[in-house]
C-alpha positions as CSV (number, residue, x, y, z in Angstrom):
1,X,-42.1,6.4,-4.3
2,X,-41.6,8.0,-7.8
3,X,-43.8,10.7,-9.3
4,X,-46.6,9.6,-11.7
5,X,-46.7,10.9,-15.3
6,X,-49.6,13.2,-14.4
7,X,-47.8,14.6,-11.4
8,X,-44.7,15.3,-13.4
9,X,-46.8,17.1,-16.2
10,X,-48.5,19.2,-13.6
11,X,-45.2,20.2,-11.9
12,X,-43.7,21.1,-15.3
13,X,-46.6,23.5,-16.0
14,X,-46.1,25.1,-12.6
15,X,-42.3,25.3,-13.2
16,X,-41.6,23.2,-10.1
17,X,-40.1,20.3,-12.0
18,X,-37.0,20.4,-14.1
19,X,-36.6,17.2,-16.2
20,X,-33.2,15.6,-16.3
21,X,-31.8,17.4,-13.2
22,X,-28.9,14.9,-13.5
23,X,-27.8,12.8,-16.4
24,X,-28.4,9.1,-15.7
25,X,-25.7,7.7,-18.0
26,X,-22.6,9.6,-16.8
27,X,-21.0,10.7,-13.6
28,X,-17.6,12.3,-13.2
29,X,-16.1,10.8,-10.0
30,X,-12.4,10.7,-9.2
31,X,-12.3,7.7,-7.0
32,X,-8.9,6.0,-7.4
33,X,-8.2,2.6,-8.9
34,X,-7.8,0.1,-6.0
35,X,-4.8,-1.4,-7.9
36,X,-2.7,1.7,-6.9
37,X,-3.0,1.2,-3.1
38,X,-0.3,-0.8,-1.5
39,X,-1.2,-1.1,2.2
40,X,-3.1,-4.3,1.7
41,X,-0.7,-6.0,-0.6
42,X,2.9,-6.2,0.8
43,X,2.9,-7.3,4.5
44,X,0.7,-9.9,6.1
45,X,-2.4,-8.7,8.1
46,X,-2.2,-10.0,11.7
47,X,-5.6,-9.9,13.6
48,X,-4.9,-9.4,17.3
49,X,-7.3,-9.9,20.3
50,X,-6.2,-6.8,22.1
51,X,-5.3,-3.3,21.0
52,X,-1.8,-3.6,22.4
53,X,0.5,-6.5,23.5
54,X,4.0,-7.9,23.2
55,X,5.3,-10.6,20.8
56,X,8.6,-12.5,20.7
57,X,11.5,-12.2,18.3
58,X,14.1,-14.9,18.4
59,X,17.8,-14.0,18.0
60,X,18.8,-14.5,14.3
61,X,22.5,-15.0,15.2
62,X,21.8,-17.8,17.7
63,X,19.5,-19.6,15.2
64,X,22.1,-19.5,12.5
65,X,25.1,-20.5,14.6
66,X,26.4,-24.1,14.5
67,X,26.0,-25.2,18.1
68,X,26.9,-28.9,17.6
69,X,30.2,-30.2,18.7
70,X,31.9,-33.6,19.3
71,X,30.3,-35.5,22.3
72,X,33.0,-36.3,24.9
73,X,33.3,-39.8,26.1
74,X,31.1,-40.5,29.2
75,X,29.8,-37.0,29.0
76,X,27.7,-34.5,27.0
77,X,28.1,-31.2,25.4
78,X,26.9,-27.9,26.9
79,X,23.3,-27.1,26.1
80,X,22.8,-24.8,23.2
81,X,21.2,-21.5,23.9
82,X,19.3,-19.1,21.7
83,X,17.9,-15.9,22.9
84,X,14.6,-14.0,22.3
85,X,13.4,-10.5,22.9
86,X,10.1,-8.9,23.4
87,X,8.6,-6.4,20.9
88,X,5.5,-4.3,21.2
89,X,2.6,-3.3,19.0
90,X,-0.2,-0.8,19.8
91,X,-3.2,-0.2,17.5
92,X,-4.8,3.2,17.5
93,X,-8.3,3.9,16.3
94,X,-8.7,6.5,13.4
95,X,-12.1,7.9,12.3
96,X,-13.7,9.9,9.5
97,X,-17.4,11.1,9.5
98,X,-19.5,12.7,6.7
99,X,-23.1,13.8,6.8
100,X,-26.2,13.4,4.6
101,X,-29.0,15.9,4.6
102,X,-32.3,14.0,4.6
103,X,-34.3,16.8,3.1
104,X,-32.1,17.4,0.1
105,X,-32.1,13.6,-0.7
106,X,-35.8,13.7,-1.3
107,X,-35.2,15.1,-4.8
108,X,-33.2,12.0,-5.7
109,X,-35.8,9.7,-4.2
110,X,-38.8,11.3,-5.9
111,X,-37.4,11.3,-9.4
112,X,-36.0,7.7,-9.1
113,X,-32.5,9.0,-9.5
114,X,-30.0,6.2,-10.6
115,X,-27.9,4.6,-7.9
116,X,-24.7,6.2,-9.3
117,X,-25.8,9.6,-7.9
118,X,-27.5,8.3,-4.7
119,X,-26.0,10.5,-1.9
120,X,-25.8,7.6,0.5
121,X,-24.0,5.3,-1.9
122,X,-21.5,8.1,-2.8
123,X,-20.9,9.0,0.8
124,X,-20.1,5.4,1.7
125,X,-17.7,5.2,-1.3
126,X,-16.1,8.4,-0.1
127,X,-15.6,7.1,3.4
128,X,-14.0,3.9,2.0
129,X,-11.7,6.0,-0.2
130,X,-10.7,8.1,2.8
131,X,-9.7,4.9,4.7
132,X,-7.7,3.6,1.8
133,X,-5.8,6.9,1.5
134,X,-5.2,7.0,5.2
135,X,-4.0,3.4,5.3
136,X,-1.5,4.0,2.5
137,X,-0.2,7.1,4.2
138,X,0.3,5.2,7.5
139,X,2.0,2.4,5.4
140,X,4.3,4.9,3.6
141,X,5.3,6.7,6.8
142,X,6.2,3.4,8.5
143,X,7.8,1.4,5.6
144,X,8.6,3.5,2.6
145,X,11.5,5.6,4.0
146,X,15.2,5.2,4.6
147,X,14.9,5.4,8.4
148,X,13.1,2.1,8.8
149,X,15.6,-0.3,7.2
150,X,19.1,-1.5,7.9
151,X,20.2,-1.4,4.3
152,X,19.8,1.9,2.4
153,X,21.3,2.6,-1.0
154,X,21.2,5.9,-2.8
155,X,21.1,6.3,-6.6
156,X,23.7,8.5,-8.4
157,X,23.8,9.8,-11.9
158,X,27.6,10.1,-12.4
159,X,30.9,9.2,-10.9
160,X,32.0,5.9,-9.3
161,X,29.5,3.8,-7.5
162,X,30.3,3.6,-3.8
163,X,29.5,0.9,-1.2
164,X,26.0,2.1,-0.6
165,X,25.2,3.5,-4.0
166,X,23.9,2.4,-7.4
167,X,23.4,4.0,-10.8
168,X,19.9,5.5,-11.2
169,X,17.6,3.4,-13.3
170,X,17.5,6.1,-16.1
171,X,21.3,6.2,-16.3
172,X,22.9,4.6,-19.3
173,X,25.3,2.7,-17.0
174,X,22.5,1.2,-15.0
175,X,22.2,-2.6,-14.9
176,X,19.2,-3.3,-12.6
177,X,19.2,-7.1,-13.1
178,X,22.7,-7.5,-11.9
179,X,22.2,-5.0,-9.1
180,X,19.1,-6.6,-7.7
181,X,20.6,-10.1,-7.8
182,X,23.5,-8.7,-5.8
183,X,21.0,-7.3,-3.3
184,X,19.4,-10.7,-3.0
185,X,22.7,-12.3,-2.0
186,X,23.4,-9.5,0.5
187,X,20.0,-9.8,2.2
188,X,20.6,-13.6,2.5
189,X,23.8,-13.0,4.4
190,X,22.2,-10.4,6.7
191,X,18.7,-11.7,7.2
192,X,18.9,-15.4,6.2
193,X,16.3,-14.9,3.5
194,X,16.3,-13.7,-0.1
195,X,13.8,-10.9,-0.9
196,X,10.6,-12.0,-2.6
197,X,8.7,-8.7,-3.0
198,X,9.4,-5.2,-4.2
199,X,7.5,-1.9,-4.1
200,X,8.3,0.5,-6.8
201,X,7.5,4.2,-6.9
202,X,5.7,5.3,-10.1
203,X,8.8,7.0,-11.6
204,X,11.1,4.2,-10.6
205,X,8.8,1.7,-12.4
206,X,8.6,3.9,-15.5
207,X,12.4,4.2,-15.6
208,X,12.8,0.4,-15.5
209,X,10.4,-0.1,-18.4
210,X,12.7,1.9,-20.6
211,X,16.1,0.9,-19.1
212,X,18.4,-0.1,-22.0
213,X,19.9,-3.1,-20.1
214,X,16.4,-4.6,-19.4
215,X,15.2,-3.9,-22.9
216,X,18.3,-5.7,-24.3
217,X,17.4,-8.8,-22.3
218,X,13.8,-9.1,-23.6
219,X,14.1,-7.7,-27.2
220,X,13.9,-11.1,-28.8
221,X,10.7,-12.1,-26.8
222,X,8.3,-10.1,-28.9
223,X,7.0,-9.9,-32.5
224,X,5.7,-7.2,-34.8
225,X,2.1,-8.1,-33.7
226,X,3.0,-8.4,-30.0
227,X,6.1,-6.4,-29.3
228,X,8.1,-7.1,-26.1
229,X,6.9,-5.0,-23.2
230,X,8.4,-4.5,-19.8
231,X,5.7,-5.4,-17.3
232,X,5.7,-6.0,-13.6
233,X,5.7,-9.8,-14.3
234,X,8.7,-9.4,-16.7
235,X,10.6,-7.4,-14.0
236,X,9.7,-9.9,-11.3
237,X,11.1,-12.8,-13.4
238,X,14.3,-10.8,-14.2
239,X,14.9,-9.9,-10.6
240,X,14.0,-13.3,-9.1
241,X,11.0,-12.0,-7.2
242,X,7.5,-13.4,-6.5
243,X,5.7,-10.0,-6.8
244,X,6.3,-6.4,-7.7
245,X,3.8,-3.7,-6.5
246,X,3.6,-0.3,-8.1
247,X,2.8,2.4,-5.6
248,X,0.4,4.7,-7.5
249,X,-2.0,5.9,-4.8
250,X,-2.3,9.7,-4.5
251,X,-3.7,12.3,-2.1
252,X,-4.4,16.0,-2.0
253,X,-1.8,17.6,0.2
254,X,-3.5,21.0,0.1
255,X,-5.8,22.1,3.0
256,X,-9.5,22.9,2.3
257,X,-9.8,26.2,0.4
258,X,-6.3,26.1,-1.1
259,X,-5.4,25.1,-4.7
260,X,-5.3,21.3,-5.1
261,X,-1.8,19.7,-4.6
262,X,-2.1,16.1,-5.8
263,X,0.9,14.1,-4.8
264,X,1.9,10.4,-4.7
265,X,1.6,8.9,-1.2
266,X,4.8,6.9,-1.7
267,X,7.8,8.9,-3.1
268,X,7.7,8.0,-6.8
269,X,11.5,8.1,-7.1
270,X,12.1,5.4,-4.5
271,X,11.8,1.6,-4.2
272,X,11.7,-1.0,-1.4
273,X,12.9,-4.6,-1.6
274,X,11.7,-7.0,1.2
275,X,11.2,-10.5,2.3
276,X,7.8,-11.2,3.7
277,X,5.6,-14.1,4.3
278,X,2.2,-14.4,2.6
279,X,0.4,-14.9,6.0
280,X,1.4,-14.6,9.6
281,X,3.9,-17.3,10.7
282,X,5.6,-18.5,13.8
283,X,8.4,-20.3,11.9
284,X,9.3,-17.6,9.3
285,X,10.6,-14.1,9.6
286,X,9.0,-11.2,7.9
287,X,10.2,-7.7,7.2
288,X,6.9,-6.3,8.5
289,X,3.5,-7.2,9.9
290,X,0.4,-5.1,10.0
291,X,-1.3,-5.6,13.3
292,X,-5.1,-5.0,13.2
293,X,-7.6,-4.9,16.0
294,X,-11.4,-5.2,15.6
295,X,-12.4,-2.2,17.7
296,X,-16.1,-3.0,17.5
297,X,-15.8,-6.7,18.2
298,X,-17.1,-7.7,14.8
299,X,-13.9,-9.2,13.5
300,X,-13.1,-6.2,11.1
301,X,-10.4,-3.7,11.6
302,X,-12.1,-1.3,9.2
303,X,-15.8,-0.5,9.6
304,X,-18.4,1.7,8.0
305,X,-21.5,2.6,10.0
306,X,-24.5,4.8,9.4
307,X,-26.5,6.5,12.2
308,X,-29.1,9.3,12.6
309,X,-28.3,12.8,13.9
310,X,-30.3,14.8,16.4
311,X,-34.1,14.9,15.7
312,X,-34.4,18.4,14.4
313,X,-31.3,18.3,12.1
314,X,-32.8,15.8,9.6
315,X,-29.3,14.5,9.1
316,X,-27.7,11.1,8.8
317,X,-24.0,10.4,9.4
318,X,-21.7,7.9,7.9
319,X,-18.7,6.9,9.9
320,X,-15.5,5.1,9.0
321,X,-13.3,3.5,11.6
322,X,-10.0,1.7,11.3
323,X,-7.5,0.3,13.8
324,X,-4.1,-0.8,12.8
325,X,-0.4,-0.7,13.6
326,X,2.1,-1.5,10.9
327,X,5.4,-2.6,12.4
328,X,8.9,-3.3,11.0
329,X,9.5,-6.7,12.5
330,X,12.9,-7.3,10.8
331,X,14.9,-4.3,9.6
332,X,17.5,-6.7,8.0
333,X,14.9,-8.0,5.6
334,X,14.4,-4.7,3.8
335,X,16.5,-2.8,1.4
336,X,15.4,0.8,0.7
337,X,16.5,2.4,-2.6
338,X,16.6,6.2,-2.4
339,X,16.5,8.4,-5.5
340,X,16.3,5.5,-7.9
341,X,15.7,7.9,-10.8
342,X,17.2,11.3,-11.5
343,X,15.4,14.6,-10.9
344,X,15.2,15.2,-14.6
345,X,13.3,11.9,-15.1
346,X,10.7,12.7,-12.4
347,X,7.3,13.9,-13.2
């Protein structure tokens, strides 16, 4: 319950009350824009009933082979055979906990502090931010690296382009539109699907927005009032993709007590081109799936809970839990582009 006017006046005279302890119209918080996180956007979420199990993968070569032949008179052809293999997922539970001192929160309650500085509200937001950062780091370690995919290309700044190379996007010889359409055809031959999504590191995206070859293609689409700009939608149309995601989430790589070292979670100089379904499917392949298990039995693979500490501590705790296992389910349906921009272009 808030203080009355008389109580506040009395406390001011005693020096026990400091008006405007906190501003009520501004708060400096560095919570990230959710648009920069990628873990929820690229690969389908697959809710699973158990923390670990097997799933089937049918043989791509057998499915694409022409198994029909001429029927012999009075007989029949040999039965067609297609193979399958078992793959395995295992979801581990990760946790983060923070505390609230019940005594110190009384100051906020008694002066009717605005919700923006409510310790409980802020701690819940902090826990959610921690889970988003952790999910993106898991995602990047699994997917956004050259070791996970069959096809890996490396950007170069000079010389002749080799079989597994391309000109970096900030190079004057770079023609990303032609290059990405070539990659689409190559993926079709190796994985039976053309790519439909791409994840761009922050520097790779910036380089594409100023790439001369791309600017030349769109220069007549603008006007003085509305100049032509290279956006993710423009790039998606040029490259023949359904969606492009910019990986802009960051984290502090420094330990507590050391100077902050803010880094991109996904390497800003790289890019990933994939084919993936919009939802789990038994009839479609997908480069990856994110298996999730509801560790508390409430249907959610992420959960935020609040509980009291021991009696004499006058403390509350807020807990965040998540349980997930991102898996590369078809390495042929991913193309990883390493060093897509030069070191000079990088921030």
